[in-house]
Each structure stands twice: as structure tokens, then as C-alpha cells.
Backbone bond lengths (Angstrom), bond angles and torsions (degrees), N, CA, C in turn:
res aa  C-N    CA-C-N  psi(-1)  N-CA   C-N-CA  omega(-1)  CA-C   N-CA-C  phi
1 M - - - 1.410 - - 1.513 109.34 -
2 A 1.256 122.40 131.13 1.403 126.52 -178.73 1.601 106.28 -69.88
3 D 1.331 110.08 151.23 1.439 119.52 -178.31 1.523 108.12 -85.21
4 L 1.386 114.77 153.75 1.417 119.55 174.64 1.505 113.65 -60.70
5 Q 1.348 117.57 137.39 1.440 119.64 -176.26 1.601 108.31 -117.07
6 L 1.244 116.70 154.64 1.549 123.02 167.95 1.503 107.70 -117.76
7 L 1.352 114.98 120.33 1.421 122.64 -178.58 1.465 115.00 -117.54
8 T 1.344 117.70 140.35 1.432 119.87 179.43 1.598 108.57 -147.30
9 P 1.298 118.64 142.89 1.480 119.28 -177.93 1.501 108.72 -64.98
10 A 1.304 114.00 153.56 1.523 123.11 175.64 1.510 106.20 -141.73
11 G 1.352 110.35 153.00 1.491 116.20 170.47 1.515 113.26 70.32
12 W 1.378 116.93 38.04 1.467 120.36 176.20 1.539 107.04 -122.13
13 P 1.302 116.99 97.14 1.493 118.45 -178.15 1.490 117.05 -64.53
14 E 1.383 119.57 -22.68 1.355 125.14 -179.28 1.471 117.46 -75.01
15 Y 1.355 118.11 -10.68 1.459 122.91 -177.78 1.568 108.68 -137.01
16 E 1.383 110.19 144.08 1.499 116.69 178.46 1.567 107.78 -156.64
17 L 1.262 116.99 131.12 1.492 122.65 170.07 1.539 104.32 -89.84
18 I 1.364 115.91 109.72 1.400 123.01 -175.77 1.558 110.70 -80.81
19 D 1.265 120.08 -44.73 1.397 123.44 -176.56 1.614 108.25 -157.23
20 S 1.366 112.43 161.32 1.504 114.56 176.11 1.497 104.98 -154.26
21 G 1.287 117.02 153.98 1.453 124.40 179.24 1.584 114.11 144.66
22 N 1.330 113.45 162.60 1.446 119.54 -177.87 1.551 112.86 54.71
23 F 1.385 115.57 35.04 1.424 125.32 174.21 1.536 110.14 72.59
24 E 1.330 116.53 29.01 1.485 120.51 -178.25 1.496 109.38 -143.81
25 K 1.355 115.06 162.37 1.450 120.66 176.07 1.515 106.97 -138.77
26 L 1.294 117.14 147.71 1.496 129.07 -178.10 1.522 104.23 -118.23
27 E 1.406 116.21 114.79 1.468 119.86 -172.29 1.501 106.88 -130.96
28 R 1.331 112.22 154.92 1.468 119.36 173.63 1.533 107.23 -118.82
29 F 1.362 113.86 121.23 1.430 122.00 174.45 1.585 108.48 -115.75
30 G 1.310 110.84 102.28 1.453 118.74 -172.79 1.522 111.25 60.46
31 A 1.386 117.17 -115.97 1.460 121.23 -171.80 1.528 108.09 -85.87
32 Y 1.326 121.73 -14.50 1.474 122.01 -169.02 1.516 113.66 -115.85
33 V 1.334 115.02 138.26 1.386 124.45 176.02 1.560 112.26 -99.74
34 L 1.313 116.23 130.46 1.529 120.19 -174.99 1.483 107.69 -120.51
35 A 1.390 115.45 145.93 1.487 118.95 171.81 1.578 100.88 -121.06
36 R 1.344 114.97 126.72 1.486 120.84 179.81 1.540 110.34 -146.38
37 P 1.360 118.31 165.99 1.433 120.06 -179.73 1.478 115.41 -70.02
38 E 1.344 114.95 147.55 1.464 121.19 177.04 1.570 109.89 -149.00
39 P 1.365 114.11 100.39 1.500 122.12 -166.63 1.561 110.69 -61.96
40 Q 1.330 121.42 -19.30 1.447 122.46 -178.49 1.518 115.04 -91.60
41 A 1.318 116.61 -9.63 1.515 124.69 176.03 1.536 108.27 -80.44
42 I 1.316 119.55 71.10 1.459 122.66 -176.32 1.468 114.68 -86.10
43 W 1.410 118.33 -13.13 1.432 119.54 175.99 1.492 114.46 -79.98
44 D 1.338 118.84 -178.87 1.486 122.70 178.61 1.501 109.87 -77.51
45 K 1.333 113.68 151.16 1.485 124.47 165.31 1.523 110.63 -58.58
46 S 1.337 112.73 144.08 1.476 114.75 172.37 1.493 112.11 -89.99
47 L 1.342 119.90 -27.27 1.461 121.84 176.07 1.441 111.49 -99.75
48 P 1.325 118.60 149.48 1.463 124.70 179.31 1.534 110.74 -64.23
49 D 1.291 120.30 155.28 1.400 125.41 177.98 1.483 114.58 -53.56
50 A 1.405 114.71 -34.90 1.439 121.68 -175.32 1.546 106.20 -67.30
51 D 1.291 120.93 -31.87 1.499 123.09 175.16 1.454 112.14 -67.79
52 W 1.304 117.45 -42.90 1.431 124.48 -179.32 1.596 105.89 -61.78
53 E 1.334 115.78 -48.22 1.491 118.68 -178.93 1.513 110.83 -64.06
54 R 1.328 118.82 -38.11 1.439 120.12 -177.86 1.548 110.32 -70.21
55 Q 1.283 119.94 -39.74 1.418 122.64 -171.71 1.500 111.68 -82.52
56 A 1.325 120.60 -34.46 1.453 121.46 -169.80 1.555 111.24 -76.86
57 H 1.333 112.38 131.44 1.472 123.30 179.80 1.603 107.14 -82.81
58 A 1.339 111.90 -28.90 1.498 117.41 177.41 1.503 108.19 -147.70
59 T 1.326 118.21 148.60 1.435 124.53 178.43 1.548 108.62 -134.96
60 F 1.404 112.82 130.26 1.437 118.25 -177.22 1.525 108.88 -90.43
61 R 1.301 112.14 133.74 1.533 122.87 176.42 1.462 112.48 -119.92
62 R 1.289 120.50 122.02 1.498 125.00 179.19 1.505 110.03 -63.69
63 D 1.348 113.18 146.76 1.438 124.55 168.40 1.493 108.26 -76.04
64 K 1.300 118.45 121.40 1.526 120.69 -179.06 1.561 111.97 -67.10
65 Q 1.334 118.51 -26.99 1.421 122.23 178.53 1.606 108.94 -79.21
66 S 1.289 116.05 -33.75 1.458 122.45 -173.36 1.503 111.14 -132.80
67 P 1.268 123.42 77.30 1.507 124.17 -167.65 1.458 114.17 -60.56
68 E 1.341 121.20 -15.65 1.447 123.48 177.62 1.547 111.22 -75.70
69 R 1.330 112.93 -16.85 1.476 116.24 -177.65 1.558 107.23 -118.79
70 G 1.278 117.11 177.64 1.519 121.48 -178.57 1.486 107.02 -179.86
71 E 1.358 113.31 -168.33 1.493 118.17 177.42 1.594 108.15 -138.90
72 W 1.280 116.14 155.40 1.427 123.50 -179.82 1.566 107.20 -95.12
73 L 1.353 118.77 129.76 1.410 126.46 173.40 1.554 105.16 -93.84
74 K 1.364 116.64 107.17 1.510 120.61 -169.91 1.474 105.74 -106.29
75 K 1.432 113.87 144.98 1.401 123.65 167.16 1.461 109.97 -84.30
76 P 1.328 117.96 157.03 1.469 123.64 177.35 1.566 110.73 -61.66
77 G 1.332 114.94 134.43 1.398 117.99 169.93 1.533 109.79 110.69
78 L 1.366 117.61 -13.97 1.464 118.83 179.24 1.432 110.47 -75.56
79 R 1.334 116.13 132.06 1.543 121.86 -178.03 1.533 105.02 -101.28
80 D 1.363 115.77 120.08 1.427 121.06 -177.21 1.591 108.94 -130.47
81 P 1.295 117.23 107.23 1.454 130.36 24.75 1.560 109.00 -92.48
82 W 1.285 114.65 174.97 1.501 122.50 171.11 1.538 111.06 -148.51
83 L 1.308 113.21 170.17 1.506 119.40 -175.07 1.497 109.32 -112.62
84 I 1.334 118.48 147.81 1.405 125.98 165.71 1.564 111.57 -134.07
85 D 1.288 118.34 154.59 1.472 122.18 -177.87 1.567 109.88 -107.75
86 F 1.295 110.50 154.05 1.463 120.02 172.68 1.577 107.61 -130.97
87 Q 1.258 116.57 115.31 1.445 124.59 -177.85 1.521 111.45 -128.28
88 Q 1.266 115.23 109.98 1.489 115.89 -176.77 1.552 110.22 -169.02
89 A 1.353 115.45 137.78 1.380 122.51 172.42 1.559 114.00 51.93
90 G 1.391 112.46 41.67 1.411 117.64 178.55 1.510 113.46 90.12
91 L 1.309 119.54 -14.39 1.467 120.92 177.33 1.508 112.30 -90.41
92 S 1.334 113.07 139.43 1.537 118.56 178.36 1.580 104.78 -134.16
93 L 1.321 116.33 97.67 1.476 120.69 -174.81 1.520 109.30 -119.78
94 R 1.311 116.40 155.66 1.479 120.05 174.05 1.566 106.05 -135.68
95 F 1.337 111.11 138.47 1.494 120.87 -175.99 1.412 113.57 -120.78
96 K 1.342 119.67 135.09 1.443 121.09 168.11 1.585 109.21 -83.16
97 L 1.290 118.57 126.99 1.453 124.92 173.85 1.522 109.90 -107.11
98 A 1.336 114.41 146.46 1.441 121.96 179.70 1.515 112.11 -152.80
99 L 1.280 119.17 151.65 1.451 123.00 -177.48 1.526 110.62 -89.03
100 S 1.346 116.97 106.13 1.446 122.22 -174.93 1.502 110.34 -92.55
101 S 1.303 116.53 161.52 1.467 121.58 177.37 1.545 113.59 -74.24
102 F 1.276 114.83 -6.91 1.543 121.36 174.87 1.463 114.22 -99.67
103 K 1.392 119.82 11.78 1.439 125.97 178.58 1.590 112.25 85.19
104 H 1.255 116.72 -20.04 1.494 120.85 -175.65 1.491 107.28 -74.13
105 V 1.369 112.24 161.35 1.521 119.83 -177.68 1.472 109.51 -126.48
106 G 1.384 122.07 -8.95 1.433 119.05 177.84 1.505 113.95 125.38
107 I 1.314 118.28 -22.27 1.513 122.25 178.58 1.464 109.61 -139.81
108 F 1.296 119.26 157.39 1.481 123.83 169.42 1.551 102.87 -114.64
109 P 1.341 115.37 109.26 1.430 118.23 -170.08 1.589 117.80 -64.16
110 E 1.371 112.21 -24.59 1.464 116.33 -179.98 1.593 109.45 -67.14
111 Q 1.363 118.11 -20.64 1.464 121.84 179.19 1.532 115.90 -69.55
112 A 1.347 115.47 -8.35 1.438 119.94 178.49 1.551 111.75 -54.08
113 V 1.361 115.73 -34.92 1.446 118.18 -179.50 1.510 110.85 -66.29
114 N 1.339 118.38 -27.29 1.433 122.79 176.69 1.518 113.51 -80.39
115 W 1.331 112.12 -34.89 1.553 113.83 177.31 1.476 112.20 -57.46
116 T 1.372 114.69 -46.18 1.503 114.78 178.08 1.466 113.19 -67.21
117 Y 1.306 119.28 -36.87 1.495 121.27 175.56 1.523 109.84 -57.76
118 I 1.316 118.36 -49.61 1.415 123.83 -178.22 1.604 111.79 -58.68
119 Y 1.260 115.08 -47.02 1.436 120.23 179.05 1.475 111.74 -62.07
120 N 1.351 118.49 -46.87 1.450 122.04 177.20 1.527 112.90 -62.73
121 K 1.325 119.39 -42.20 1.461 122.58 178.37 1.509 112.68 -62.65
122 V 1.340 117.13 -41.58 1.403 124.21 177.84 1.507 111.59 -59.88
123 K 1.326 113.09 -46.27 1.508 121.39 179.92 1.561 109.88 -62.15
124 A 1.284 114.29 -35.65 1.500 120.57 -173.42 1.492 112.09 -79.46
125 L 1.300 120.69 -22.94 1.528 124.13 -179.83 1.509 110.82 -59.90
126 P 1.285 117.60 125.12 1.551 120.20 175.88 1.510 113.05 -77.17
127 V 1.344 113.27 49.72 1.459 121.85 -178.67 1.450 109.93 -129.10
128 E 1.359 118.58 134.25 1.530 118.92 -175.52 1.505 114.75 -59.03
129 R 1.369 115.40 -48.38 1.455 120.38 178.83 1.556 109.60 -132.02
130 P 1.296 118.19 80.68 1.476 119.85 -177.68 1.534 110.51 -55.66
131 K 1.306 119.34 143.84 1.458 123.15 174.41 1.541 107.91 -100.23
132 V 1.407 112.70 131.15 1.458 117.78 -176.24 1.481 104.41 -127.56
133 L 1.355 115.38 139.66 1.465 125.75 176.55 1.463 110.83 -113.49
134 N 1.309 119.74 124.01 1.543 119.55 -178.23 1.489 103.21 -119.16
135 L 1.377 118.41 116.79 1.383 125.53 -178.70 1.511 111.55 -103.03
136 F 1.392 116.43 148.85 1.461 117.44 -173.17 1.464 112.04 50.59
137 A 1.366 114.83 49.44 1.431 120.37 -162.57 1.436 119.43 -81.45
138 Y 1.349 117.92 -7.23 1.514 124.21 175.90 1.478 109.52 51.40
139 T 1.317 120.96 -132.32 1.459 123.18 -170.89 1.526 111.80 -94.15
140 G 1.349 118.09 8.25 1.448 120.33 157.70 1.519 119.83 94.75
141 G 1.413 118.52 15.63 1.392 121.63 178.34 1.542 110.48 -52.84
142 A 1.235 118.36 -48.87 1.468 121.57 175.28 1.468 119.08 -61.46
143 S 1.425 112.42 -37.98 1.417 116.62 178.38 1.533 113.10 -69.83
144 L 1.324 114.35 -34.20 1.520 119.28 177.89 1.532 108.34 -64.97
145 A 1.345 117.59 -42.58 1.407 121.86 -176.77 1.514 113.59 -63.43
146 A 1.396 114.11 -41.81 1.474 121.26 176.88 1.521 109.76 -67.64
147 R 1.331 117.89 -43.04 1.465 119.91 179.79 1.537 111.02 -63.30
148 Q 1.308 116.95 -45.10 1.523 118.29 177.05 1.490 112.72 -64.52
149 G 1.280 120.66 -23.56 1.449 122.44 169.97 1.431 114.16 -72.43
150 G 1.319 121.18 -14.82 1.422 123.93 179.55 1.580 115.56 107.89
151 A 1.297 113.36 13.76 1.532 116.61 177.23 1.461 115.42 -85.30
152 D 1.354 116.43 153.30 1.464 119.33 162.66 1.466 109.06 -84.52
153 V 1.337 116.92 120.33 1.483 122.96 -168.60 1.512 111.65 -111.19
154 T 1.331 113.09 130.85 1.499 120.81 168.33 1.523 112.60 -110.44
155 H 1.286 118.39 116.27 1.414 129.46 -166.69 1.518 109.45 -108.40
156 V 1.331 118.77 109.11 1.417 121.65 -174.43 1.549 110.89 -116.58
157 D 1.275 115.49 128.49 1.409 122.73 179.26 1.613 107.84 -150.42
158 A 1.315 117.18 144.82 1.484 119.14 177.83 1.461 119.13 -75.76
159 V 1.300 114.84 -14.37 1.546 122.43 -170.82 1.552 107.93 -104.56
160 R 1.275 115.82 116.69 1.448 119.82 -177.66 1.524 112.83 -67.06
161 Q 1.357 115.88 -31.44 1.523 116.19 177.90 1.503 112.43 -69.00
162 V 1.269 113.91 -32.27 1.473 118.44 177.13 1.434 114.08 -68.35
163 I 1.310 118.34 -34.51 1.474 128.18 176.89 1.588 105.47 -62.31
164 S 1.328 115.31 -47.91 1.445 121.36 -179.86 1.604 109.71 -60.26
165 W 1.304 115.71 -41.39 1.433 119.86 177.51 1.546 110.33 -63.30
166 S 1.348 116.48 -44.30 1.443 120.76 176.23 1.472 113.36 -56.54
167 R 1.361 118.38 -44.03 1.445 122.44 175.90 1.507 112.66 -57.84
168 E 1.299 117.05 -41.55 1.486 119.15 174.22 1.458 115.06 -60.76
169 N 1.379 118.32 -41.11 1.433 121.69 173.03 1.593 112.84 -62.29
170 M 1.313 115.91 -41.00 1.426 117.43 176.23 1.552 112.66 -61.27
171 E 1.273 119.05 -43.16 1.437 123.59 179.62 1.540 112.20 -68.75
172 A 1.364 115.40 -36.69 1.486 118.72 179.43 1.455 108.74 -72.75
173 S 1.412 121.74 -27.10 1.423 124.69 170.80 1.502 117.28 -81.14
174 R 1.304 116.35 5.73 1.465 125.09 -179.81 1.578 110.45 54.82
175 L 1.409 113.37 46.82 1.428 120.35 176.61 1.527 107.93 -119.54
176 D 1.343 118.34 170.50 1.505 119.01 -179.80 1.545 107.97 -154.78
177 N 1.321 110.79 175.45 1.534 119.88 171.31 1.528 111.34 61.81
178 I 1.228 122.08 39.34 1.449 121.56 164.84 1.519 105.63 -90.63
179 R 1.367 116.92 137.15 1.448 124.28 179.86 1.450 108.09 -84.86
180 W 1.345 120.50 122.07 1.463 127.53 -174.89 1.568 106.11 -100.17
181 V 1.318 117.95 131.20 1.431 121.97 176.33 1.545 110.54 -135.25
182 V 1.330 116.99 113.88 1.415 124.75 174.15 1.470 111.30 -90.49
183 E 1.391 113.98 98.37 1.538 117.63 -170.82 1.520 106.88 -162.97
184 D 1.326 113.91 159.23 1.479 120.26 169.14 1.550 107.86 -68.40
185 A 1.312 116.12 133.83 1.400 122.26 -171.56 1.512 111.92 -63.56
186 V 1.454 112.52 -40.98 1.481 117.97 -173.66 1.571 104.83 -67.60
187 K 1.349 121.38 -43.44 1.452 121.45 176.33 1.445 113.06 -53.54
188 F 1.400 115.35 -47.15 1.459 123.02 -174.54 1.501 112.51 -60.78
189 V 1.355 119.30 -47.40 1.374 121.80 -177.84 1.544 112.54 -66.47
190 R 1.310 114.19 -36.54 1.454 118.01 -178.85 1.505 110.32 -66.41
191 R 1.413 118.17 -41.09 1.481 119.83 171.21 1.501 114.03 -61.47
192 E 1.287 116.26 -39.98 1.459 119.42 -178.43 1.571 108.05 -65.98
193 E 1.313 118.19 -38.67 1.464 120.19 176.44 1.486 111.14 -61.46
194 R 1.330 118.92 -48.12 1.475 120.93 176.71 1.519 113.66 -56.57
195 R 1.376 115.54 -37.55 1.466 118.43 -176.36 1.551 108.92 -77.38
196 G 1.325 120.47 -10.98 1.422 123.82 -174.36 1.522 118.13 75.09
197 N 1.334 114.57 19.60 1.408 120.78 177.88 1.553 116.10 -73.47
198 T 1.240 120.83 146.00 1.496 122.28 -179.54 1.506 106.39 -136.90
199 Y 1.387 113.71 160.03 1.358 123.65 178.58 1.611 112.11 -134.17
200 H 1.355 110.17 152.15 1.435 114.29 -179.89 1.531 111.44 -84.38
201 G 1.312 113.80 -21.62 1.521 115.79 176.45 1.561 109.52 -137.43
202 L 1.321 114.15 132.98 1.494 119.54 171.83 1.477 111.67 -115.64
203 I 1.304 120.14 134.86 1.465 124.06 177.41 1.452 107.33 -130.31
204 L 1.378 114.82 129.01 1.454 123.00 -177.86 1.573 108.98 -129.51
205 D 1.369 113.27 130.14 1.470 115.84 177.34 1.521 106.46 -142.67
206 P 1.407 113.18 66.09 1.453 120.34 -173.15 1.550 114.14 -70.86
207 P 1.306 120.38 144.85 1.452 119.93 171.73 1.399 114.88 -79.62
208 A 1.378 116.31 168.80 1.435 118.53 176.01 1.535 113.98 -67.69
209 Y 1.371 115.46 -38.89 1.474 121.09 169.77 1.540 108.85 -140.15
210 G 1.308 116.31 157.08 1.442 123.20 -179.49 1.536 111.80 -170.94
211 R 1.298 110.70 172.14 1.452 121.01 176.56 1.514 109.79 -131.65
212 G 1.321 117.27 137.33 1.499 123.25 175.54 1.572 107.56 -78.88
213 P 1.324 114.00 177.44 1.464 117.62 -173.32 1.545 111.20 -74.05
214 D 1.273 116.67 -12.60 1.520 120.64 175.57 1.457 108.09 -108.92
215 G 1.288 125.13 19.12 1.400 126.29 179.56 1.484 115.02 88.88
216 E 1.360 120.92 3.96 1.441 122.94 -176.59 1.529 107.87 -59.83
217 K 1.335 117.17 135.25 1.469 123.51 -177.24 1.560 111.16 -94.59
218 W 1.347 115.42 127.29 1.389 121.56 176.96 1.516 109.43 -113.02
219 V 1.381 118.84 124.67 1.452 122.92 178.51 1.605 100.73 -131.00
220 L 1.320 112.89 119.70 1.501 121.69 -166.85 1.555 108.07 -56.29
221 E 1.355 117.82 -51.59 1.485 121.05 -175.86 1.505 110.73 -60.97
222 E 1.356 117.97 -36.34 1.393 119.96 -173.47 1.559 115.18 -83.03
223 H 1.348 115.72 -25.99 1.484 115.75 -168.28 1.528 108.35 -118.04
224 L 1.300 121.24 -13.21 1.528 116.47 -172.94 1.557 113.04 -66.75
225 N 1.366 119.68 -37.68 1.355 119.11 -179.52 1.582 112.76 -58.80
226 D 1.360 113.86 -48.07 1.480 114.96 -178.07 1.587 110.80 -66.69
227 L 1.318 119.20 -33.92 1.365 123.26 177.75 1.552 112.70 -58.95
228 L 1.367 113.75 -47.28 1.458 123.20 177.25 1.556 110.37 -59.69
229 K 1.290 115.68 -38.26 1.482 113.34 -177.45 1.524 109.65 -72.59
230 T 1.302 119.28 -32.95 1.492 119.51 172.82 1.571 110.10 -64.98
231 C 1.288 115.36 -40.89 1.442 119.77 -178.79 1.548 113.17 -55.66
232 V 1.307 116.42 -30.37 1.512 120.49 -177.41 1.440 106.77 -63.47
233 A 1.254 126.62 -35.10 1.468 128.77 179.38 1.549 111.47 -74.69
234 L 1.317 115.76 -21.58 1.516 118.85 -177.33 1.564 115.11 -87.30
235 L 1.321 114.18 -13.25 1.454 119.26 -173.81 1.513 111.45 -94.41
236 D 1.364 113.67 126.34 1.472 123.07 179.82 1.540 107.69 -49.03
237 R 1.345 117.16 142.28 1.444 116.80 -175.98 1.522 114.29 -88.84
238 E 1.363 118.73 -9.05 1.436 121.97 -175.64 1.506 110.88 -110.10
239 H 1.331 118.30 -53.83 1.425 118.98 -174.32 1.554 105.69 -123.03
240 F 1.384 118.12 119.32 1.456 119.66 -171.61 1.523 111.32 -159.24
241 F 1.321 115.39 161.43 1.400 123.63 156.93 1.542 109.10 -143.20
242 F 1.285 117.53 158.48 1.477 127.66 -173.48 1.510 107.94 -142.03
243 I 1.294 117.60 132.07 1.456 120.23 174.58 1.482 110.85 -145.46
244 I 1.340 119.55 138.02 1.478 125.55 -176.32 1.552 102.53 -139.09
245 N 1.382 109.25 140.28 1.459 120.64 176.81 1.526 108.79 -128.06
246 L 1.327 121.26 137.01 1.409 123.30 177.76 1.551 106.51 -132.05
247 Y 1.343 113.43 130.23 1.469 120.16 171.54 1.549 106.52 -120.14
248 S 1.324 115.42 97.78 1.413 122.09 179.06 1.431 111.44 -150.83
249 L 1.353 121.17 121.41 1.490 122.65 -174.31 1.522 106.75 -55.83
250 G 1.332 114.71 133.64 1.416 121.67 172.25 1.541 112.48 82.86
251 F 1.397 119.92 3.50 1.418 122.29 -178.50 1.568 105.74 -93.16
252 S 1.345 115.82 104.58 1.443 121.92 -174.05 1.525 112.36 -75.29
253 A 1.340 114.27 150.60 1.465 123.08 174.76 1.605 108.51 -61.89
254 L 1.336 114.98 -29.34 1.489 118.27 -177.57 1.532 108.92 -72.31
255 I 1.318 117.20 -31.89 1.476 119.11 178.75 1.591 105.60 -66.27
256 L 1.351 113.92 -44.69 1.503 115.87 -177.27 1.562 108.05 -61.07
257 D 1.293 114.57 -45.11 1.542 119.33 -178.44 1.478 108.87 -58.82
258 N 1.250 121.16 -46.80 1.455 120.55 177.10 1.518 115.71 -58.72
259 L 1.377 115.39 -44.19 1.479 119.21 174.03 1.492 115.00 -56.19
260 M 1.374 114.57 -46.06 1.459 119.97 -173.51 1.517 109.35 -70.43
261 R 1.314 119.05 -40.54 1.494 120.42 -177.82 1.544 106.52 -71.27
262 Q 1.307 117.96 -31.56 1.537 119.31 179.15 1.516 109.63 -66.46
263 C 1.371 116.00 -39.76 1.495 120.89 -174.71 1.538 113.43 -83.81
264 F 1.418 115.60 -40.70 1.458 120.65 -172.95 1.535 115.64 -111.64
265 G 1.424 116.06 10.54 1.466 117.49 -179.64 1.542 109.04 76.30
266 Q 1.353 111.30 -126.56 1.422 118.83 175.60 1.483 110.03 -115.65
267 P 1.395 113.81 86.19 1.483 116.64 -173.24 1.582 115.27 -56.34
268 S 1.244 115.96 143.76 1.474 121.71 176.51 1.435 113.46 -71.17
269 N 1.348 117.24 146.88 1.466 119.99 176.59 1.512 116.06 48.79
270 A 1.372 114.38 41.19 1.437 117.92 -174.43 1.517 114.01 -80.96
271 E 1.288 115.97 142.20 1.471 127.58 174.90 1.490 110.01 -131.37
272 W 1.309 119.75 133.91 1.483 122.40 176.73 1.438 111.00 -150.51
273 G 1.316 117.18 159.49 1.450 122.64 -176.58 1.460 116.58 157.05
274 E 1.362 115.83 -145.12 1.453 123.90 -177.24 1.526 107.76 -117.25
275 L 1.359 114.41 146.42 1.439 121.07 167.26 1.530 108.04 -103.28
276 Y 1.382 115.91 143.29 1.507 116.41 179.74 1.495 107.29 -151.23
277 L 1.334 111.77 169.94 1.527 119.58 173.99 1.571 105.84 -124.16
278 D 1.298 117.41 143.41 1.413 124.08 172.56 1.541 109.32 -96.76
279 D 1.327 113.50 130.78 1.510 113.94 168.70 1.515 113.32 -90.08
280 R 1.283 117.11 -178.31 1.457 120.35 -174.79 1.471 113.83 -60.56
281 Q 1.352 118.90 -26.74 1.446 124.10 -177.99 1.524 111.24 -98.21
282 Q 1.378 113.85 17.92 1.471 120.96 178.03 1.484 114.95 60.51
283 K 1.320 117.44 21.87 1.496 119.03 167.89 1.579 106.70 -73.74
284 R 1.254 117.75 136.53 1.505 120.28 -176.58 1.615 107.74 -103.11
285 L 1.316 112.06 117.47 1.486 120.09 -177.10 1.518 106.31 -94.53
286 P 1.352 120.26 109.10 1.475 117.88 177.20 1.587 111.54 -74.56
287 L 1.278 113.76 140.80 1.495 120.67 -173.92 1.502 114.63 -137.95
288 G 1.314 113.10 35.64 1.406 118.43 170.05 1.561 113.14 124.35
289 V 1.308 119.73 176.54 1.481 126.91 179.63 1.554 106.63 -115.94
290 F 1.269 116.34 160.12 1.427 123.31 178.38 1.538 110.51 -144.93
291 Y 1.320 115.16 160.93 1.385 125.70 168.43 1.509 112.00 -150.07
292 R 1.319 118.48 131.03 1.404 121.96 -179.33 1.483 116.13 -146.51
293 F 1.254 120.05 143.43 1.519 125.68 -179.43 1.474 110.50 -147.83
294 S 1.332 114.84 166.34 1.474 121.36 -174.15 1.472 113.54 -160.51
295 S 1.292 120.13 160.43 1.498 126.77 177.44 1.575 109.26 -80.97
296 Q 1.247 118.53 -26.37 1.402 120.51 179.46 1.557 114.31 -109.97
């Protein structure tokens, strides 16, 4: 059995976690520094509040009536949206970032370790045009990585606006021909199973909670087990890779390990553990758990 791993991105000049603490994080995305909530940063900040205020081009403040939403307090001169680049291990991607009312900006930087993994696994598959399915695909970092590796990519997300954002990222990265599907992920995989369709790569990044385009309710703890069982039938038996990320407070990597071994037996070349980001003071901010395996 593989040992638990801790993974963090390295060598990305366009991103930096400057500080974290008091349930917030201070990050630089390209030219701009942002301060926004982070529920896992329960320790104290290393820098004084005055430094945060001086450095931040925009600060997110929650709405007291609706804590899931909020507004950004912006300093003059901030261009919103803006672009940043990711170039590493053969990948050359470009992302549009924007300040959303849900505190998100369009990428999750810790996922960079998975973008390079996906790109390398697609390149290593002894298949002319590998088929890759990306579920809960958000703004498409993983889809772009698979497409640049040479895969035929199906990108599934329940939010039409997010699909539009993904398309902008594809065009900014000078890529094309990603298949966009606006649908509930569970409905989509069940239909694919009935049709007998399979994929060489499966990528899952499900939220803790969510709604499909027709109001379908997603609760991670209630639905993940059944979704993974369906995914078994969609994965090519000979040449494959699989990757799943979970960001949910209290969701242990051991839970994910148990689920994966229950569904897939003893997966080959398995890696599992936690994703995190280092700030300048070497405090490690945990940002979810992952499990991935492959035939090569």
C-alpha cells in the first residue's frame, strides 16, 4: 500500500501564498495581491494587519446576511479580469482570473501539481487520441492540461457561466475542440455507463455541496460512493489514469483511500494524500485530499 503523500506546487512565478492565518490568506496572482477567507487557516497571521492592508489590491468581505457571498474592496488600478500564465513540464496555459461574489478567482493554485500529472499521463498513454472525462470541471485547468497533452476532452459542469469561463481559458491557451457539457455529473456518468462508453482518463473534483442545472442536489458524503462505483465502468481496462480531489473540511485522506480501494481493488501506481500551499513563513495550508493512479 502506498504511503500518504503531501504535495505542493513549485516553480510557478505567477503565484505565491504570502501569508495565512486568522481564517484568511494573502495571495499573489500575477501582478495582484488578494486577501480572502480561508476556513482552514486557524492559526495566527505572521504579518501585521497593516502589511496585509498595504499589500492587498483587493480584500474580500463576507455578506453578513448571506455568508456564502460577499464583495471585494478594490484599490484603484486593479484590472478585473486579468490573465496569468502557467508554464511547467511542457505545459503552457493561460487563465482568466476574476473577482467573484463567492470569493473564488477562477483557479485553485494547489491543483497545479495535478495539471502536470494529467499532462504527463496523457502523453504516456500508448493511445493515439486518449479520451478524457473531466467531471465537476469548473474553469477547466485539468481539461486544458489533458487537451494540451493530446487528449480528446469532455468537460462536464452544471454551471453554464463556468463553462463559458472555461472556453475563454481554452482560447487564451491557444487550444481548441474541448467538448463542453452543461449537466449534472451523476446523470452524465450514468448515461455514459448505459451507452457503454469508456475513457482513458477520469478526473473528478466534486464540491462538498452543489446543485445541478435542474436543481439536482449533490452532497459529497451521500453521493460520492455511488458515483465512484459508476466510474469503475467508465474507465478503460488497459490504458488509463484516474484522479480525484476533495476539498471538504473534515474529509480525511483515509476515507478516500478506503473508497478507492473498495471500488478499484488495489490500483496500480497509486498515490494519495493531501495538497497544501506553503506561505513565506513555511506555514503549510492544507487544501484538500487527492487520490490518483494509472496504468503506466
